[in-house]
LOMIRO-33692 format. One record per residue (C-alpha): x, y, z; chain; residue in three letters. Coordinates in Angstrom, 1 decimal. Each point is the difference from the previous one (the first is absolute). Layout:
# residues N
       u       v       w  kette  rest
       X       Y       Z      A   ALA
...
END
This chain:
# residues 617
       u       v       w  kette  rest
   -36.4    43.6     6.0      A   MET
     2.2    -2.1    -2.3      A   THR
     3.9     0.4     1.1      A   ARG
     2.1     1.3    -2.6      A   LYS
     2.8    -2.2    -1.7      A   LEU
     3.5     1.2     0.8      A   LEU
     1.0    -0.6    -3.7      A   GLY
    -2.9     2.2    -1.1      A   ASP
     0.8     2.9     2.4      A   ILE
     3.7     0.2    -1.2      A   LEU
    -0.9    -0.2    -3.6      A   VAL
    -2.6     2.7     0.2      A   SER
     2.5     2.0     1.7      A   ARG
     2.5    -0.5    -3.0      A   GLY
     2.6    -1.5     2.5      A   TYR
     0.0    -3.3    -2.0      A   ILE
    -1.1    -1.2    -3.5      A   SER
    -2.6    -2.5    -0.8      A   LYS
     2.6    -2.3    -1.4      A   GLU
     2.4     0.7     3.2      A   GLU
    -2.7    -1.2     2.2      A   LEU
    -1.1    -2.9    -2.1      A   GLU
     3.7    -1.4     0.2      A   GLU
     0.2     1.1     3.9      A   ALA
    -3.4    -2.2     0.3      A   LEU
     1.5    -3.0    -2.0      A   ARG
     3.1     0.2     2.5      A   LEU
    -2.1     0.1     2.9      A   GLN
    -1.8    -3.1    -1.5      A   LYS
     3.4    -1.9     0.1      A   GLU
     1.6     1.3     3.3      A   SER
    -3.2     0.4     2.2      A   GLY
     1.3     3.3     1.4      A   ARG
    -2.2     3.1     0.5      A   LEU
    -0.3     1.9    -3.3      A   LEU
     1.5     3.2     1.9      A   GLY
     3.0    -1.8     0.8      A   GLU
     0.6    -1.1    -3.6      A   ILE
    -0.4     3.6    -1.4      A   LEU
     2.5     1.5     2.5      A   VAL
     2.7    -2.6    -0.4      A   SER
    -0.2     0.4    -3.8      A   ARG
     0.3     3.5     0.3      A   GLY
    -3.3     0.8    -1.5      A   LEU
    -1.5     1.7     3.0      A   VAL
     1.7     2.3     2.7      A   HIS
    -0.9    -1.3     3.3      A   PRO
    -1.6     3.1     1.0      A   VAL
    -2.2     0.3    -2.8      A   THR
    -1.1    -3.7     0.7      A   LEU
    -0.9     0.7     3.4      A   TYR
    -2.1     3.0    -1.0      A   GLU
    -1.7    -2.3    -2.2      A   ALA
    -0.5    -2.7     2.5      A   LEU
    -1.4     2.6     2.4      A   ALA
    -2.7     0.8    -2.7      A   GLU
    -0.7    -3.5    -0.4      A   GLN
    -0.6    -0.8     3.6      A   GLY
    -1.2     3.2     1.2      A   ASN
     3.1     0.5     2.2      A   TYR
     1.9     2.9     0.9      A   LEU
     3.6     0.1    -1.4      A   TYR
     2.4     1.9     2.6      A   ALA
     3.4    -0.1    -1.5      A   GLY
     0.7     2.9    -2.5      A   ARG
     0.9     2.3     2.6      A   ASP
     2.4    -2.0     2.4      A   LEU
     0.6     3.1     2.2      A   GLU
    -3.3     0.8     0.5      A   LYS
    -0.8    -3.9     0.7      A   LEU
     2.8    -0.1     2.7      A   LEU
    -1.7     2.9     2.0      A   GLU
    -3.1    -1.8     0.1      A   SER
     1.6    -3.0     1.6      A   ILE
     0.0    -0.9     3.6      A   ASP
     3.4    -1.3     0.9      A   PRO
    -1.2    -1.2     3.6      A   GLY
    -2.3    -2.2    -1.9      A   LEU
     2.6    -1.1    -2.3      A   VAL
     2.7    -0.8     2.2      A   LEU
    -2.2    -2.2     2.1      A   ARG
     0.5    -2.8    -2.6      A   PHE
     2.8    -2.4    -1.2      A   ASP
     1.1     1.3    -3.7      A   PRO
     0.3    -3.8    -1.2      A   GLN
    -3.4    -0.4     0.6      A   ASP
    -1.0     3.1    -1.7      A   LEU
     2.2    -1.1    -3.0      A   LEU
    -1.8    -3.6    -0.1      A   GLY
    -3.5     1.4     0.2      A   LEU
     1.0     3.0    -2.4      A   ALA
    -1.9     2.5     2.0      A   LEU
     0.9     3.2     1.9      A   PHE
    -2.3     1.2     2.8      A   PRO
    -0.4     3.9    -0.5      A   ARG
    -2.0     1.3     2.9      A   ARG
    -3.3    -0.4     1.7      A   ILE
    -2.4     2.7    -0.9      A   GLU
    -3.4     0.9     1.4      A   ASN
     0.4    -3.8     1.3      A   GLY
     0.6    -1.6    -3.2      A   VAL
     3.5    -1.7    -0.7      A   LEU
     1.6     1.2    -3.6      A   GLU
     2.1    -2.7    -1.5      A   ILE
     2.4     0.7    -2.9      A   LEU
     0.2    -3.0    -2.1      A   THR
     0.8    -0.8    -3.8      A   PRO
    -2.1    -3.3     0.5      A   PHE
    -3.4     0.7     1.6      A   PRO
    -1.5    -3.4    -0.9      A   ASP
     2.1    -1.8     2.4      A   ASN
    -1.6    -2.6     2.2      A   ARG
     3.1    -0.3     2.2      A   ALA
    -0.1     4.0     0.6      A   GLN
    -3.6    -0.2     1.1      A   ASP
     0.7    -2.8     2.7      A   ILE
     2.8     1.8     1.3      A   TRP
    -2.0     3.3     0.1      A   LEU
    -2.8    -1.8     1.7      A   GLU
     2.2    -1.6     2.5      A   GLU
     2.2     3.2     0.8      A   THR
    -2.9     2.5    -0.1      A   PHE
    -3.0    -1.6     1.1      A   PRO
    -3.1     1.9    -0.6      A   GLN
     1.7     3.0    -1.7      A   VAL
    -1.3     0.8    -3.4      A   PRO
     2.5    -0.1    -2.7      A   VAL
     0.7     2.3    -3.3      A   THR
     2.4    -1.4    -2.4      A   LYS
     2.0     2.7    -2.2      A   ILE
     2.1    -1.0    -3.0      A   LEU
     3.6     0.5    -0.2      A   ILE
     2.5    -1.6    -2.3      A   THR
     2.3    -2.6     1.0      A   PRO
     2.9     2.1    -0.5      A   TYR
    -1.7     2.9     2.3      A   GLU
    -0.3    -2.8     2.6      A   LEU
     3.5    -0.9    -0.2      A   ASP
     0.9     3.7     0.3      A   TRP
    -2.3     0.6     3.3      A   LEU
     1.3    -3.2     1.5      A   LEU
     3.5     1.1    -0.6      A   HIS
    -0.6     3.4     1.3      A   PHE
    -1.5    -1.0     3.5      A   PHE
     2.0    -3.2     0.6      A   PHE
     3.4     0.4    -1.9      A   LYS
     1.8     0.1     3.5      A   GLU
    -1.7    -3.4     0.9      A   ARG
     0.6    -1.6    -3.3      A   PHE
     3.6     1.3     0.2      A   LEU
     0.4    -1.5     3.6      A   ALA
    -1.1    -3.2    -1.1      A   GLU
     2.1    -0.1    -3.3      A   ALA
     3.1     0.8     2.0      A   THR
    -0.2    -1.5     3.2      A   THR
    -2.9    -2.6    -0.2      A   GLY
     2.3    -3.1    -0.4      A   LEU
     2.2     1.2     2.7      A   PHE
    -2.6     0.4     2.8      A   PHE
    -1.9    -3.4    -0.9      A   ARG
     3.3    -2.0    -0.4      A   ALA
     3.1     1.9     0.7      A   PRO
     2.1    -3.0    -0.2      A   GLU
    -0.9     0.0    -4.0      A   GLU
     0.9     3.6    -0.4      A   SER
     3.4     1.3    -1.1      A   ALA
    -0.5     3.2     1.8      A   ALA
     2.8    -1.1     2.5      A   SER
     2.8    -1.3    -2.2      A   PRO
     1.2    -2.3     2.8      A   LEU
    -1.6    -1.4     3.2      A   VAL
     2.2     0.1     3.3      A   PRO
     1.2    -3.5    -0.7      A   TRP
     1.2     0.5    -3.1      A   GLN
     1.5     3.4     0.8      A   TRP
     1.9    -2.2     2.7      A   GLY
     1.1    -2.5    -2.4      A   THR
     1.4     2.5    -2.5      A   LEU
     1.6     1.9     2.6      A   THR
     1.6    -3.4     1.5      A   ALA
     1.4    -0.8    -3.6      A   VAL
     1.3     3.4    -0.5      A   LEU
     1.9    -0.1     3.4      A   PHE
     1.3    -3.7    -0.9      A   ALA
     1.2     1.5    -3.3      A   LEU
     1.9     3.0     1.8      A   LEU
     1.4    -2.5     2.3      A   PHE
     1.2    -2.3    -2.4      A   GLY
     1.3     2.6    -2.2      A   ALA
     2.4     1.1     2.7      A   PHE
     0.9    -3.3     1.6      A   PHE
    -0.3    -2.5    -2.6      A   ALA
    -0.1     1.6    -3.5      A   PRO
     1.0    -2.9    -2.3      A   GLN
    -2.7    -2.1     1.6      A   ALA
    -2.5     2.7    -0.3      A   THR
     0.6     0.7    -3.5      A   ILE
     0.2    -3.8    -0.9      A   ARG
    -3.6    -0.3     1.9      A   THR
    -1.5     3.1    -1.9      A   LEU
     1.2    -1.6    -3.3      A   PHE
    -1.5    -3.2     0.6      A   ALA
    -3.3     1.7     1.1      A   VAL
     0.1     1.8    -3.3      A   MET
     0.5    -3.2    -1.9      A   ASN
    -2.8    -1.8     1.8      A   PHE
    -2.4     3.1    -0.6      A   LEU
     0.7     0.0    -3.8      A   PHE
     0.0    -3.8    -0.5      A   LEU
    -3.3    -0.4     1.8      A   SER
    -1.8     2.8    -1.7      A   HIS
     1.2    -1.4    -3.4      A   VAL
    -0.9    -3.6     0.9      A   LEU
    -3.4     0.9     1.2      A   PHE
    -0.8     1.8    -3.2      A   LYS
     1.5    -2.9    -1.8      A   THR
    -2.2    -2.4     1.5      A   ILE
    -3.4     2.1    -0.1      A   VAL
     1.0     1.2    -3.8      A   GLY
     0.2    -3.8    -1.0      A   ILE
    -3.3    -0.7     1.4      A   ARG
    -1.5     2.9    -1.6      A   GLY
     1.2    -1.1    -3.4      A   ALA
    -3.0    -2.1    -0.4      A   GLY
    -3.7     1.5     0.2      A   LYS
     0.0     3.4     0.4      A   ILE
    -3.8     1.0     1.0      A   GLU
    -1.9    -0.9     2.9      A   SER
    -2.8    -1.0    -2.1      A   VAL
    -0.7    -0.7    -3.4      A   GLU
    -2.0     2.9    -2.0      A   ILE
    -1.3    -0.6    -3.2      A   THR
    -1.3     2.0    -3.0      A   GLY
    -3.5    -1.7     0.6      A   GLU
     0.4     1.1     3.6      A   ASP
     0.2     3.6    -0.9      A   LEU
    -2.7    -0.3    -2.8      A   ALA
    -2.5    -1.5     2.4      A   SER
     0.1     2.8     2.5      A   LEU
    -3.6     1.6     0.3      A   ASN
     0.6     4.0     0.0      A   PRO
    -3.0     0.2     2.5      A   ARG
     1.6    -2.0     2.7      A   THR
     3.5     1.5    -0.4      A   LEU
     0.8     1.5     3.4      A   PRO
     0.9     3.7     0.4      A   VAL
     3.8     0.0     0.0      A   TYR
     2.0     2.9     2.1      A   THR
     3.5     1.2    -1.5      A   ILE
     2.2     1.7     2.4      A   LEU
     2.4     2.3    -1.8      A   LEU
     2.5     1.8     2.5      A   PRO
     1.4     3.1    -2.0      A   LEU
     2.8     2.4     1.4      A   HIS
     1.9     2.3    -2.3      A   ARG
    -0.8    -1.7    -3.0      A   GLU
     0.4     1.8    -3.8      A   PRO
    -2.6     0.9    -1.9      A   LYS
     0.8    -2.5    -2.7      A   GLU
     0.0    -2.8     2.6      A   VAL
    -3.4     1.2     1.0      A   ILE
    -1.2     0.2    -3.5      A   GLU
     1.3    -3.7    -0.4      A   GLN
    -1.6    -1.1     3.3      A   LEU
    -3.6     1.3    -1.4      A   VAL
     0.4    -1.8    -3.3      A   VAL
     0.8    -3.1     1.5      A   SER
    -3.0     0.2     2.4      A   ILE
    -2.1     0.6    -3.1      A   ARG
     1.5    -3.0    -1.8      A   SER
    -1.0    -2.7     2.7      A   LEU
    -2.5    -2.4    -1.4      A   ASP
    -2.3     0.3     3.0      A   TYR
    -3.5     1.8     0.1      A   PRO
     1.0     3.7     0.9      A   GLN
    -3.1     0.3     2.2      A   GLU
     1.4    -2.6     2.2      A   LYS
     3.4     1.6     0.4      A   LEU
     0.4     1.5     3.2      A   ASP
     3.6     2.2    -0.7      A   VAL
     1.4     1.9     2.9      A   LEU
     3.0     2.4    -0.9      A   PHE
     1.5     0.4     3.2      A   LEU
     1.9     3.6     0.2      A   ILE
     1.9     1.5     2.9      A   GLU
    -1.6     2.9     1.1      A   GLU
     3.0     2.3    -0.6      A   ASP
     0.8    -1.3    -3.3      A   ASP
    -1.8     2.7    -2.2      A   ALA
     2.0    -0.8    -3.0      A   GLU
    -1.3    -3.6    -0.3      A   THR
    -3.5     1.1     1.0      A   LEU
     0.0     2.4    -2.9      A   GLN
     1.5    -2.5    -2.5      A   ALA
    -2.8    -2.3     1.0      A   CYS
    -2.5     2.7    -0.9      A   LYS
     1.5     0.9    -3.0      A   GLU
    -0.1    -4.0    -1.0      A   ALA
    -3.9     0.1     0.0      A   ARG
    -0.4    -3.4     1.4      A   PRO
    -3.4    -1.7    -0.2      A   PRO
    -2.5     0.7     2.7      A   TYR
     0.5    -3.5     1.6      A   ASN
     3.2     1.6     1.1      A   VAL
    -0.3     1.5     3.6      A   ARG
     2.9     2.4     1.4      A   PHE
     1.0    -1.0     3.6      A   ILE
     2.1     2.7     1.5      A   LEU
     2.3    -1.5     2.6      A   ILE
     0.5     2.5     3.0      A   PRO
     3.5     1.1     1.0      A   ARG
     1.6    -2.1     2.5      A   GLY
     3.0    -2.5     0.8      A   ASN
     1.1    -2.3    -1.4      A   PRO
    -0.8     0.9    -3.4      A   LYS
    -0.1    -3.4    -1.5      A   THR
    -1.8    -1.7    -2.8      A   LYS
    -1.5    -2.5     2.6      A   PRO
    -1.5     3.1     1.8      A   ARG
    -1.7     1.2    -2.8      A   ALA
    -1.3    -3.4    -1.1      A   CYS
    -1.2    -0.5     3.7      A   ASN
    -1.8     3.4    -0.4      A   PHE
    -1.5    -1.0    -3.3      A   GLY
    -1.0    -3.4     1.3      A   LEU
    -2.8     1.7     2.3      A   ALA
    -1.6     1.3    -3.2      A   PHE
     0.2    -3.3    -2.3      A   ALA
    -3.6    -1.2    -1.3      A   ARG
     1.0    -3.1    -1.8      A   GLY
     0.1    -3.6     1.2      A   GLU
     3.3    -0.4    -1.6      A   PHE
     2.8     2.6     0.1      A   LEU
     3.4     0.5    -1.5      A   THR
     2.7     2.2    -0.3      A   ILE
     2.1     1.5    -2.9      A   TYR
     2.7     2.3     0.0      A   ASP
    -0.1     3.4    -2.2      A   ALA
     2.0    -1.5    -2.9      A   GLU
    -1.5    -3.5    -0.2      A   ASP
    -1.8    -1.5    -3.0      A   ILE
    -1.7    -3.0     1.0      A   PRO
    -1.2    -2.6    -2.5      A   GLU
    -3.7     1.1    -0.9      A   LYS
    -1.7    -3.1     1.2      A   ASP
     2.0    -0.2     3.2      A   GLN
    -3.1     0.9     2.3      A   LEU
    -2.2    -2.5    -1.6      A   LYS
     2.8    -2.9     0.5      A   LYS
     0.0     1.1     3.5      A   ALA
    -3.7    -0.4     0.2      A   VAL
     0.2    -3.5    -1.4      A   VAL
     3.0    -1.0     2.2      A   ALA
    -1.9     1.1     3.3      A   PHE
    -2.9    -2.0    -1.1      A   SER
     2.0    -3.1    -0.5      A   LYS
     2.3     0.1     3.0      A   LEU
    -0.9    -0.3     3.6      A   PRO
    -0.9     2.5     2.3      A   ARG
     3.1    -0.3     1.7      A   GLU
     1.7     1.6    -3.0      A   CYS
    -0.4     3.4     0.7      A   ILE
     2.5     1.7    -2.4      A   CYS
     1.3    -0.7    -3.2      A   LEU
     3.4     1.4    -1.3      A   GLN
     0.0     1.0    -4.0      A   ALA
     3.4    -0.5    -1.7      A   ALA
     2.1     3.5    -0.6      A   LEU
     2.2     0.7    -2.9      A   ASN
     1.1     3.0    -2.0      A   PHE
    -1.0     1.7    -3.0      A   TYR
     3.6     1.6    -0.6      A   ASN
     2.0    -3.0     0.3      A   PRO
     2.7     1.0    -2.5      A   THR
     0.1     3.4     1.0      A   GLN
     3.7    -0.2     1.2      A   ASN
     2.1    -2.6     2.0      A   LEU
    -1.7     0.5     3.2      A   LEU
    -3.4    -0.4    -1.2      A   THR
     1.1    -3.2    -1.5      A   ARG
     1.6    -1.5     2.9      A   LEU
    -3.1     1.4     2.1      A   PHE
    -2.3    -2.1    -2.3      A   THR
     2.1    -3.1     0.5      A   LEU
    -0.4     0.5     3.7      A   GLU
    -3.7     0.6    -0.1      A   TYR
    -0.7    -2.9    -2.6      A   SER
     1.5    -2.4     2.5      A   PHE
    -1.5     1.3     3.0      A   TRP
    -3.7     0.1    -1.1      A   PHE
     0.1    -2.9    -2.7      A   ASP
     2.1    -2.3     2.4      A   TYR
     0.6     1.0     3.5      A   LEU
    -3.4     1.0     0.9      A   LEU
    -1.7    -3.1    -1.7      A   PRO
     2.5    -2.2     1.9      A   GLY
    -1.0     1.6     3.5      A   LEU
    -3.6    -0.9    -1.0      A   PHE
     0.4    -3.5    -0.9      A   HIS
     2.3    -0.7     2.9      A   LEU
    -2.8     1.8     2.1      A   ARG
     2.3     2.6     1.7      A   LEU
    -0.5     3.5     0.6      A   PRO
    -0.1     2.2    -3.1      A   ILE
     1.2     3.7     0.4      A   PRO
    -2.3     2.0    -2.1      A   LEU
     1.2     2.5    -2.7      A   GLY
    -0.9     3.3     0.4      A   GLY
    -2.5     0.1    -2.7      A   THR
    -2.5    -2.1    -1.6      A   SER
    -1.2    -1.9     3.1      A   ASN
    -3.6    -0.8    -0.2      A   HIS
    -1.6    -0.5     3.2      A   PHE
    -3.7    -0.9     1.7      A   ARG
    -0.6     3.1     1.1      A   THR
    -1.5    -0.9     3.5      A   GLU
     2.9    -2.6     0.8      A   ALA
     2.3     3.0    -0.8      A   LEU
    -2.0     2.2     2.6      A   ARG
     0.1    -3.0     2.6      A   ASP
     3.8    -0.4    -0.5      A   LEU
     0.3     3.8     1.1      A   GLY
     1.1     1.4    -3.4      A   GLY
     3.9     1.0    -0.6      A   TRP
     2.5     1.1     2.6      A   ASP
     0.5     3.6    -0.7      A   PRO
     3.5    -0.4     1.8      A   PHE
     1.4    -2.6    -2.3      A   ASN
     1.4     1.1    -3.5      A   VAL
    -0.9    -3.5    -1.4      A   THR
    -3.4     0.0     1.5      A   GLU
    -0.7    -2.8    -2.7      A   ASP
     2.6    -2.4     0.9      A   ALA
    -1.3     0.5     3.7      A   ASP
    -3.6    -0.4    -0.9      A   LEU
     0.6    -3.3    -1.7      A   GLY
     1.8    -1.4     3.2      A   MET
    -2.7     1.4     2.0      A   ARG
    -2.4    -1.9    -2.0      A   ALA
     1.8    -3.3     0.3      A   HIS
     0.4     0.1     3.6      A   TYR
    -3.9     0.4    -0.1      A   ARG
    -0.6    -3.0    -1.7      A   GLY
    -0.8     1.5    -3.3      A   PHE
     1.4    -0.6    -3.4      A   ARG
     1.6     2.4    -2.8      A   VAL
    -0.5    -1.4    -3.6      A   GLY
     1.7     0.6    -3.3      A   ILE
    -2.0     1.7    -2.8      A   LEU
     0.8    -1.1    -3.4      A   PRO
     0.0     3.7    -1.3      A   SER
     2.9     2.6    -0.5      A   THR
     0.0     3.9     1.1      A   THR
     2.6     1.8    -1.9      A   TYR
     1.7     2.9     1.7      A   GLU
     3.0     2.2    -0.6      A   GLU
     3.3    -1.7     0.6      A   ALA
     2.6     2.6     1.8      A   ASN
     2.4     1.2    -2.6      A   SER
     2.0     2.1     2.2      A   ARG
     2.6    -1.5     2.5      A   ILE
    -0.7     2.6     2.9      A   ARG
    -3.6    -0.2    -0.3      A   ASN
     0.6    -3.7    -0.3      A   TRP
     1.7     0.1     3.3      A   ILE
    -2.3     2.1     1.8      A   ARG
    -3.0    -2.5    -0.8      A   GLN
     2.0    -3.0     0.7      A   ARG
     1.2     1.2     3.4      A   SER
    -3.3     0.6     1.0      A   ARG
    -1.1    -3.4    -1.0      A   TRP
     2.8    -1.8     1.8      A   LEU
    -0.7     2.5     3.3      A   LYS
    -3.3    -1.2    -0.2      A   GLY
     0.9    -3.7    -0.2      A   TYR
     1.9     0.5     3.0      A   LEU
    -2.6     1.8     1.9      A   GLN
    -2.6    -2.9    -0.8      A   THR
     2.8    -2.7     1.1      A   PHE
     0.5     2.1     3.3      A   LEU
    -3.8     0.1     0.5      A   VAL
    -0.5    -3.6    -0.5      A   HIS
     3.1    -1.2     1.9      A   THR
    -1.3     1.8     3.2      A   ARG
    -2.1    -3.0     1.1      A   ARG
     2.0    -2.9    -1.2      A   PRO
    -2.6    -2.7     1.6      A   LEU
    -2.9     1.7    -1.5      A   TYR
     1.7    -0.2    -3.5      A   ALA
     0.8    -3.5     0.3      A   LEU
    -3.5    -1.0     1.1      A   ARG
    -1.6     1.9    -2.8      A   ALA
     2.1    -0.8    -2.9      A   SER
     2.0    -3.1     1.2      A   GLY
     3.7    -0.4    -0.7      A   VAL
     0.0     0.5    -3.6      A   ARG
    -2.0     3.4     0.3      A   GLY
     2.7     0.7     2.7      A   LEU
     2.9    -0.7    -2.5      A   LEU
    -1.8     2.2    -2.6      A   THR
    -0.2     2.8     2.3      A   LEU
     3.6    -0.4     0.8      A   TRP
     1.6    -1.0    -3.3      A   LEU
    -2.3     1.9    -2.3      A   PHE
    -1.4     3.0     1.8      A   ILE
     3.1     0.8     2.1      A   GLY
     2.3    -2.0    -2.4      A   GLY
    -0.6     2.1    -2.9      A   THR
     1.5     3.3     1.4      A   PRO
     2.7    -1.6     1.9      A   LEU
     0.9    -2.3    -2.8      A   GLY
     0.4     3.0    -2.1      A   TYR
     2.3     1.9     2.5      A   ALA
     2.0    -3.2     0.6      A   ALA
     0.5    -0.4    -3.6      A   SER
     1.6     3.6    -0.3      A   LEU
     2.3    -0.7     2.9      A   MET
     1.1    -3.3    -1.7      A   LEU
     0.4     1.8    -3.3      A   TRP
     2.1     2.5     2.4      A   GLY
     2.3    -2.7     1.2      A   VAL
     0.4    -1.8    -3.4      A   PHE
     1.2     3.5    -1.7      A   PHE
     2.4     0.5     3.0      A   THR
     1.4    -3.4    -0.6      A   TRP
     0.4     0.7    -3.9      A   LEU
     1.5     3.6     0.9      A   ALA
     2.6    -1.3     2.7      A   THR
     0.5    -3.7    -1.5      A   ARG
    -1.2    -1.1     3.6      A   GLY
     2.9     1.7     1.9      A   SER
    -2.4     2.1     1.8      A   PHE
    -2.6    -2.7     0.8      A   LEU
     2.4    -2.7     1.0      A   ASN
     0.4     1.4     3.6      A   ALA
    -3.7    -0.5     0.4      A   TYR
    -1.2    -2.8    -2.0      A   PHE
     1.4    -3.7    -0.7      A   SER
     0.1    -1.0    -3.5      A   GLY
    -2.9    -2.5     0.7      A   ALA
    -2.2     2.7     1.2      A   LEU
     0.7     2.4    -3.1      A   LEU
    -0.5    -3.0    -2.4      A   CYS
    -3.5    -0.8     1.9      A   ILE
    -1.0     3.7    -0.6      A   GLY
     1.2     0.3    -3.6      A   ALA
    -2.0    -3.4    -1.0      A   VAL
    -2.8     1.4     1.8      A   ASN
     0.0     3.1    -1.7      A   LEU
     0.4    -1.6    -3.4      A   PHE
    -2.5    -2.4     0.6      A   VAL
    -2.5     2.4     1.4      A   GLY
     0.5     2.5    -3.1      A   ASN
     0.0    -3.1    -2.3      A   LEU
    -3.6    -1.0     1.0      A   LEU
    -1.2     3.6     0.1      A   GLY
     1.3     0.1    -3.7      A   VAL
    -1.5    -3.2    -0.9      A   TYR
    -3.6     0.8     1.5      A   PHE
     0.1     3.6    -1.7      A   SER
     0.5    -1.9    -3.4      A   MET
    -2.6    -2.6     0.8      A   PHE
    -2.5     2.8     1.1      A   ALA
    -0.3     1.8    -3.2      A   VAL
    -0.8    -3.0    -2.1      A   LEU
    -3.6     0.0     1.5      A   ARG
    -0.7     3.4    -1.4      A   ARG
     1.9    -0.5    -3.4      A   ASN
     2.5     2.8     0.9      A   LEU
     2.9    -2.1    -1.6      A   ASP
     2.0     3.3    -1.0      A   GLN
     0.4     0.5     3.6      A   LEU
     1.9    -3.3     0.6      A   LEU
     3.7     1.3    -0.4      A   PRO
    -0.7     2.8     2.4      A   VAL
    -0.3    -2.8     2.6      A   ALA
     3.6    -0.2     0.2      A   LEU
     0.2     3.2     1.5      A   LEU
    -2.4    -1.0     2.9      A   ASN
     3.1     0.2     2.5      A   PRO
     0.1     3.9    -0.7      A   LEU
    -3.7     0.2     0.7      A   TYR
     0.5    -1.7     3.3      A   TRP
     2.8     2.2     1.1      A   MET
    -2.5     3.1    -0.8      A   LEU
    -2.3    -2.2     2.3      A   ALA
     2.5     0.1     2.8      A   GLY
     0.5     3.7    -0.2      A   VAL
    -3.5     0.3     0.5      A   ALA
    -0.3    -2.5     3.0      A   ALA
     2.8     1.9     1.9      A   TRP
    -2.0     3.1    -0.6      A   LYS
    -3.3    -1.5     1.2      A   GLY
     1.8    -1.5     3.0      A   ILE
     1.3     3.6     0.9      A   GLY
    -3.5     1.5    -0.4      A   GLN
    -1.7    -2.6     1.9      A   LEU
     1.7     1.6     3.1      A   PHE
     0.3     3.8    -1.2      A   SER
    -3.4     0.4    -1.9      A   ARG
    -2.1    -3.4     0.5      A   PRO
    -3.2     1.5    -1.5      A   PHE
     1.5     2.2    -2.8      A   PHE
    -1.6    -0.7    -3.5      A   TRP
     2.3     0.9    -2.5      A   GLU
    -1.9     0.9    -3.2      A   LYS
     0.5    -1.8    -3.0      A   THR
     0.0     2.2    -3.1      A   VAL
    -2.2    -1.2    -2.5      A   HIS
    -0.2     0.8    -3.9      A   GLY
     3.6     0.0    -0.6      A   LEU
    -0.4    -2.1    -3.0      A   HIS
    -2.0     2.7    -1.8      A   ARG
     3.2     1.9    -0.3      A   GLY
     1.8    -2.5    -1.5      A   LYS
    -3.0    -0.6    -2.5      A   GLN
     0.1     3.5    -1.1      A   ARG
END
């Protein structure tokens, strides 16, 4: 008997028109993907409808319409014998053994790897394959194994490599050192207050100056070539849609406004990449009913899967990403934030870059900038900072072969390499920076992708401080984690890598904190005309501090002005003169972050998105 064609079944049932089938067949010829994947990803057919038609075509049973009834038929004792990652990789779910026959639920019954595994695991046992959709497979695995997935997402890195986890903010020798320093300060405050204050002032000057000089050297090096690899229009045009890999996009969402979700769905649809080769995961906290409802109402395409993150602590973005990583199907993977709008060809550029770069390059960092740079003074200053950071500092680090702290979004990974690294540290609130350091220590490289993702610049001071204090707290966490084993860090990254850890990762929050204190001394000197400070500081020491503060801020203003030229944002040039005020604000955030490092180390302060819309209205 001649096997029916899937397209003919769907047309005969009235689910698609002949014209839609012809278009889908054309796309199939271009991309090499299954016809059903194309129809579903383009929104032409519902997944359940597709699998009912596939069941008719292949003479299979389809078991997924009534999930409650399906659950009742599953033998938990059989299911829980297996590693969920194996079941995910093989795209199968053992249902039960009925009358000596093993029943397997799978979206892909014609799978040789499945057959080999079944023959090895259940020798001499007859097998019946029953269809379910990929979404139903995810749901079943989540239902039966969510505690295992959650344990791996939360404590996997800690149990495999506790020395790389921020679960303990400080190890014993670090606590001992900190305690000794505090006792020394208390002792000095009582018995030698003048010398103690002078020493603290000298330390603050050193922290500020070293931080500024390091960024200056790296920024100058980054003023040349930005990207790690040249990508031409011919490279993109020559990409064969049939050979493009499946690309996973992780989208951690938490308490996001409906408008932000709607914009996100538009951004996904706008990507210049075959929709049937996009594996999009919305990572939603289980108790965040509002965001889940907003996602449903936004009606995303069927290549989007909702992954619910079980309740638990720490409730952080990296924990959600680790949970989602278990379900990722792509050869490559990237992360976007809810408000992100990446350039349309970013994924294709990443594919080209990975093909040109050596295997040791496991991650590419795209540039970040803002789509609301001129909303108010704060967004203008924020844009100046981001332009320097992503267009000069990170390229400078790459070309100097130094560790690169990743940004929290638009990192593109080789998925298997990311898994081999252990994913993200859920206890580190700048999991991106930490991952960049771990990759460097393992001998991998992070490249710079010549593409930009546009996101929302924080436009309110309190919201900005919440966001920035978390970043700076996370940089301190990363610094403390990677200074636990100084000899290992020295062997793994050399002297220059160790300097990056101290002067850039640790130096960024400590430099901002010191900057605020230096401004405090300066304003005290202005207010008292030096009478109060003369009792503690010599004129020479005050002069050194003033010059240090002046030169450091002058360099900050200069690089802020220089940074915007690359993006033709000349209208922001005058705002660069106010950069010292921005650094003062960063100093406030740094001290808040330092306080939270000891009081609430794993607390993830939510950044409110969508504030630019109120301004537009």
